[in-house]
Structure formats: structure tokens, C-alpha cells
Chimera marker file (.cmm) of the C-alpha trace (Angstrom):
<marker_set name="trace">
<marker id="1" x="9.896" y="46.065" z="-8.762" r="1" g="1" b="0" radius="0.5"/>
<marker id="2" x="13.121" y="44.553" z="-7.485" r="1" g="1" b="0" radius="0.5"/>
<marker id="3" x="13.232" y="40.949" z="-6.421" r="1" g="1" b="0" radius="0.5"/>
<marker id="4" x="13.019" y="41.895" z="-2.637" r="1" g="1" b="0" radius="0.5"/>
<marker id="5" x="9.860" y="43.907" z="-3.334" r="1" g="1" b="0" radius="0.5"/>
<marker id="6" x="8.229" y="40.867" z="-4.918" r="1" g="1" b="0" radius="0.5"/>
<marker id="7" x="9.292" y="38.660" z="-2.323" r="1" g="1" b="0" radius="0.5"/>
<marker id="8" x="7.809" y="40.925" z="0.444" r="1" g="1" b="0" radius="0.5"/>
<marker id="9" x="4.613" y="41.078" z="-1.503" r="1" g="1" b="0" radius="0.5"/>
<marker id="10" x="4.337" y="37.334" z="-1.939" r="1" g="1" b="0" radius="0.5"/>
<marker id="11" x="5.034" y="36.694" z="1.894" r="1" g="1" b="0" radius="0.5"/>
<marker id="12" x="2.332" y="39.363" z="2.824" r="1" g="1" b="0" radius="0.5"/>
<marker id="13" x="-0.254" y="37.633" z="0.599" r="1" g="1" b="0" radius="0.5"/>
<marker id="14" x="0.708" y="34.207" z="1.978" r="1" g="1" b="0" radius="0.5"/>
<marker id="15" x="0.484" y="35.310" z="5.544" r="1" g="1" b="0" radius="0.5"/>
<marker id="16" x="-2.866" y="37.090" z="4.964" r="1" g="1" b="0" radius="0.5"/>
<marker id="17" x="-4.310" y="34.028" z="3.258" r="1" g="1" b="0" radius="0.5"/>
<marker id="18" x="-3.067" y="31.615" z="5.960" r="1" g="1" b="0" radius="0.5"/>
<marker id="19" x="-4.938" y="33.564" z="8.248" r="1" g="1" b="0" radius="0.5"/>
<marker id="20" x="-8.222" y="33.365" z="5.997" r="1" g="1" b="0" radius="0.5"/>
<marker id="21" x="-8.136" y="37.166" z="5.754" r="1" g="1" b="0" radius="0.5"/>
<marker id="22" x="-9.294" y="39.053" z="2.607" r="1" g="1" b="0" radius="0.5"/>
<marker id="23" x="-7.791" y="42.103" z="1.223" r="1" g="1" b="0" radius="0.5"/>
<marker id="24" x="-11.101" y="43.780" z="2.515" r="1" g="1" b="0" radius="0.5"/>
<marker id="25" x="-10.394" y="42.554" z="5.961" r="1" g="1" b="0" radius="0.5"/>
<marker id="26" x="-6.782" y="43.547" z="6.028" r="1" g="1" b="0" radius="0.5"/>
<marker id="27" x="-7.765" y="46.980" z="4.608" r="1" g="1" b="0" radius="0.5"/>
<marker id="28" x="-10.144" y="47.572" z="7.275" r="1" g="1" b="0" radius="0.5"/>
<marker id="29" x="-7.841" y="46.509" z="10.026" r="1" g="1" b="0" radius="0.5"/>
<marker id="30" x="-5.338" y="49.030" z="8.648" r="1" g="1" b="0" radius="0.5"/>
<marker id="31" x="-7.695" y="51.653" z="8.131" r="1" g="1" b="0" radius="0.5"/>
<marker id="32" x="-6.688" y="51.765" z="4.374" r="1" g="1" b="0" radius="0.5"/>
<marker id="33" x="-8.909" y="51.565" z="1.377" r="1" g="1" b="0" radius="0.5"/>
<marker id="34" x="-9.281" y="48.256" z="-0.299" r="1" g="1" b="0" radius="0.5"/>
<marker id="35" x="-7.763" y="49.554" z="-3.440" r="1" g="1" b="0" radius="0.5"/>
<marker id="36" x="-4.696" y="50.701" z="-1.550" r="1" g="1" b="0" radius="0.5"/>
<marker id="37" x="-4.071" y="47.201" z="-0.277" r="1" g="1" b="0" radius="0.5"/>
<marker id="38" x="-4.841" y="45.900" z="-3.908" r="1" g="1" b="0" radius="0.5"/>
<marker id="39" x="-2.106" y="48.209" z="-5.232" r="1" g="1" b="0" radius="0.5"/>
<marker id="40" x="0.413" y="46.978" z="-2.815" r="1" g="1" b="0" radius="0.5"/>
<marker id="41" x="-0.375" y="43.356" z="-3.618" r="1" g="1" b="0" radius="0.5"/>
<marker id="42" x="-0.164" y="43.815" z="-7.465" r="1" g="1" b="0" radius="0.5"/>
<marker id="43" x="3.158" y="45.639" z="-7.022" r="1" g="1" b="0" radius="0.5"/>
<marker id="44" x="1.911" y="49.048" z="-7.999" r="1" g="1" b="0" radius="0.5"/>
<marker id="45" x="2.931" y="50.295" z="-4.400" r="1" g="1" b="0" radius="0.5"/>
<marker id="46" x="5.885" y="49.380" z="-2.322" r="1" g="1" b="0" radius="0.5"/>
<marker id="47" x="5.584" y="48.330" z="1.457" r="1" g="1" b="0" radius="0.5"/>
<marker id="48" x="7.699" y="50.264" z="3.769" r="1" g="1" b="0" radius="0.5"/>
<marker id="49" x="8.793" y="49.036" z="7.188" r="1" g="1" b="0" radius="0.5"/>
<marker id="50" x="5.776" y="50.823" z="8.958" r="1" g="1" b="0" radius="0.5"/>
<marker id="51" x="3.451" y="48.884" z="6.744" r="1" g="1" b="0" radius="0.5"/>
<marker id="52" x="5.058" y="45.664" z="7.481" r="1" g="1" b="0" radius="0.5"/>
<marker id="53" x="5.148" y="46.422" z="11.096" r="1" g="1" b="0" radius="0.5"/>
<marker id="54" x="1.342" y="47.230" z="11.198" r="1" g="1" b="0" radius="0.5"/>
<marker id="55" x="0.521" y="44.207" z="8.982" r="1" g="1" b="0" radius="0.5"/>
<marker id="56" x="2.607" y="41.936" z="11.227" r="1" g="1" b="0" radius="0.5"/>
<marker id="57" x="0.610" y="43.177" z="14.303" r="1" g="1" b="0" radius="0.5"/>
<marker id="58" x="-2.612" y="42.127" z="12.599" r="1" g="1" b="0" radius="0.5"/>
<marker id="59" x="-1.494" y="38.939" z="11.088" r="1" g="1" b="0" radius="0.5"/>
<marker id="60" x="0.250" y="38.106" z="14.470" r="1" g="1" b="0" radius="0.5"/>
<marker id="61" x="3.711" y="37.412" z="13.130" r="1" g="1" b="0" radius="0.5"/>
<marker id="62" x="6.880" y="39.194" z="13.117" r="1" g="1" b="0" radius="0.5"/>
<marker id="63" x="7.810" y="41.816" z="10.467" r="1" g="1" b="0" radius="0.5"/>
<marker id="64" x="10.981" y="39.761" z="9.893" r="1" g="1" b="0" radius="0.5"/>
<marker id="65" x="8.637" y="36.967" z="8.449" r="1" g="1" b="0" radius="0.5"/>
<marker id="66" x="8.163" y="39.135" z="5.390" r="1" g="1" b="0" radius="0.5"/>
<marker id="67" x="11.802" y="39.269" z="4.729" r="1" g="1" b="0" radius="0.5"/>
<marker id="68" x="14.208" y="36.701" z="3.037" r="1" g="1" b="0" radius="0.5"/>
<marker id="69" x="16.816" y="35.012" z="5.210" r="1" g="1" b="0" radius="0.5"/>
<marker id="70" x="19.666" y="35.686" z="2.597" r="1" g="1" b="0" radius="0.5"/>
<marker id="71" x="19.897" y="38.914" z="0.439" r="1" g="1" b="0" radius="0.5"/>
<marker id="72" x="18.297" y="38.490" z="-2.998" r="1" g="1" b="0" radius="0.5"/>
<link id1="1" id2="2" r="1" g="1" b="0" radius="0.2"/>
<link id1="2" id2="3" r="1" g="1" b="0" radius="0.2"/>
<link id1="3" id2="4" r="1" g="1" b="0" radius="0.2"/>
<link id1="4" id2="5" r="1" g="1" b="0" radius="0.2"/>
<link id1="5" id2="6" r="1" g="1" b="0" radius="0.2"/>
<link id1="6" id2="7" r="1" g="1" b="0" radius="0.2"/>
<link id1="7" id2="8" r="1" g="1" b="0" radius="0.2"/>
<link id1="8" id2="9" r="1" g="1" b="0" radius="0.2"/>
<link id1="9" id2="10" r="1" g="1" b="0" radius="0.2"/>
<link id1="10" id2="11" r="1" g="1" b="0" radius="0.2"/>
<link id1="11" id2="12" r="1" g="1" b="0" radius="0.2"/>
<link id1="12" id2="13" r="1" g="1" b="0" radius="0.2"/>
<link id1="13" id2="14" r="1" g="1" b="0" radius="0.2"/>
<link id1="14" id2="15" r="1" g="1" b="0" radius="0.2"/>
<link id1="15" id2="16" r="1" g="1" b="0" radius="0.2"/>
<link id1="16" id2="17" r="1" g="1" b="0" radius="0.2"/>
<link id1="17" id2="18" r="1" g="1" b="0" radius="0.2"/>
<link id1="18" id2="19" r="1" g="1" b="0" radius="0.2"/>
<link id1="19" id2="20" r="1" g="1" b="0" radius="0.2"/>
<link id1="20" id2="21" r="1" g="1" b="0" radius="0.2"/>
<link id1="21" id2="22" r="1" g="1" b="0" radius="0.2"/>
<link id1="22" id2="23" r="1" g="1" b="0" radius="0.2"/>
<link id1="23" id2="24" r="1" g="1" b="0" radius="0.2"/>
<link id1="24" id2="25" r="1" g="1" b="0" radius="0.2"/>
<link id1="25" id2="26" r="1" g="1" b="0" radius="0.2"/>
<link id1="26" id2="27" r="1" g="1" b="0" radius="0.2"/>
<link id1="27" id2="28" r="1" g="1" b="0" radius="0.2"/>
<link id1="28" id2="29" r="1" g="1" b="0" radius="0.2"/>
<link id1="29" id2="30" r="1" g="1" b="0" radius="0.2"/>
<link id1="30" id2="31" r="1" g="1" b="0" radius="0.2"/>
<link id1="31" id2="32" r="1" g="1" b="0" radius="0.2"/>
<link id1="32" id2="33" r="1" g="1" b="0" radius="0.2"/>
<link id1="33" id2="34" r="1" g="1" b="0" radius="0.2"/>
<link id1="34" id2="35" r="1" g="1" b="0" radius="0.2"/>
<link id1="35" id2="36" r="1" g="1" b="0" radius="0.2"/>
<link id1="36" id2="37" r="1" g="1" b="0" radius="0.2"/>
<link id1="37" id2="38" r="1" g="1" b="0" radius="0.2"/>
<link id1="38" id2="39" r="1" g="1" b="0" radius="0.2"/>
<link id1="39" id2="40" r="1" g="1" b="0" radius="0.2"/>
<link id1="40" id2="41" r="1" g="1" b="0" radius="0.2"/>
<link id1="41" id2="42" r="1" g="1" b="0" radius="0.2"/>
<link id1="42" id2="43" r="1" g="1" b="0" radius="0.2"/>
<link id1="43" id2="44" r="1" g="1" b="0" radius="0.2"/>
<link id1="44" id2="45" r="1" g="1" b="0" radius="0.2"/>
<link id1="45" id2="46" r="1" g="1" b="0" radius="0.2"/>
<link id1="46" id2="47" r="1" g="1" b="0" radius="0.2"/>
<link id1="47" id2="48" r="1" g="1" b="0" radius="0.2"/>
<link id1="48" id2="49" r="1" g="1" b="0" radius="0.2"/>
<link id1="49" id2="50" r="1" g="1" b="0" radius="0.2"/>
<link id1="50" id2="51" r="1" g="1" b="0" radius="0.2"/>
<link id1="51" id2="52" r="1" g="1" b="0" radius="0.2"/>
<link id1="52" id2="53" r="1" g="1" b="0" radius="0.2"/>
<link id1="53" id2="54" r="1" g="1" b="0" radius="0.2"/>
<link id1="54" id2="55" r="1" g="1" b="0" radius="0.2"/>
<link id1="55" id2="56" r="1" g="1" b="0" radius="0.2"/>
<link id1="56" id2="57" r="1" g="1" b="0" radius="0.2"/>
<link id1="57" id2="58" r="1" g="1" b="0" radius="0.2"/>
<link id1="58" id2="59" r="1" g="1" b="0" radius="0.2"/>
<link id1="59" id2="60" r="1" g="1" b="0" radius="0.2"/>
<link id1="60" id2="61" r="1" g="1" b="0" radius="0.2"/>
<link id1="61" id2="62" r="1" g="1" b="0" radius="0.2"/>
<link id1="62" id2="63" r="1" g="1" b="0" radius="0.2"/>
<link id1="63" id2="64" r="1" g="1" b="0" radius="0.2"/>
<link id1="64" id2="65" r="1" g="1" b="0" radius="0.2"/>
<link id1="65" id2="66" r="1" g="1" b="0" radius="0.2"/>
<link id1="66" id2="67" r="1" g="1" b="0" radius="0.2"/>
<link id1="67" id2="68" r="1" g="1" b="0" radius="0.2"/>
<link id1="68" id2="69" r="1" g="1" b="0" radius="0.2"/>
<link id1="69" id2="70" r="1" g="1" b="0" radius="0.2"/>
<link id1="70" id2="71" r="1" g="1" b="0" radius="0.2"/>
<link id1="71" id2="72" r="1" g="1" b="0" radius="0.2"/>
</marker_set>
């Protein structure tokens, strides 16, 4: 994993937890298995822009909220 990937993962986790949403609740909302979400959050899979867009809809934020302001 590259620093940008780790940054995105951490931001998704922070946004999810700020909404008091569990991995299970997010997986249900996205229609993914919980193990799939777990793999993303553990860095075994990478988020793509489509994933981030769908997650942003659910967490009521912008996809850009998952990205750093400056390049890493």
C-alpha cells in the first residue's frame, strides 16, 4: 500500500466512525459483504473512485473528503 492508499483508508474509517456506523452497516448500505469492507479497511483491497463516491453518498460527505489536500 502506498501512503495515499493508507490515507484514504484512514479517512473512510474516520468518517464512518464519526457517523457511528459499523462496518456491517456500511456493508449493508453498499450491498457488499462485511468481509469485503473489512478487507478494504485492513488495506487488503484498494478503494477506487466509484467506491469512494458510493461511500460519500452514504456518509453524507464529498468524495474529496477522503483525499489529502496536498499530494503525499
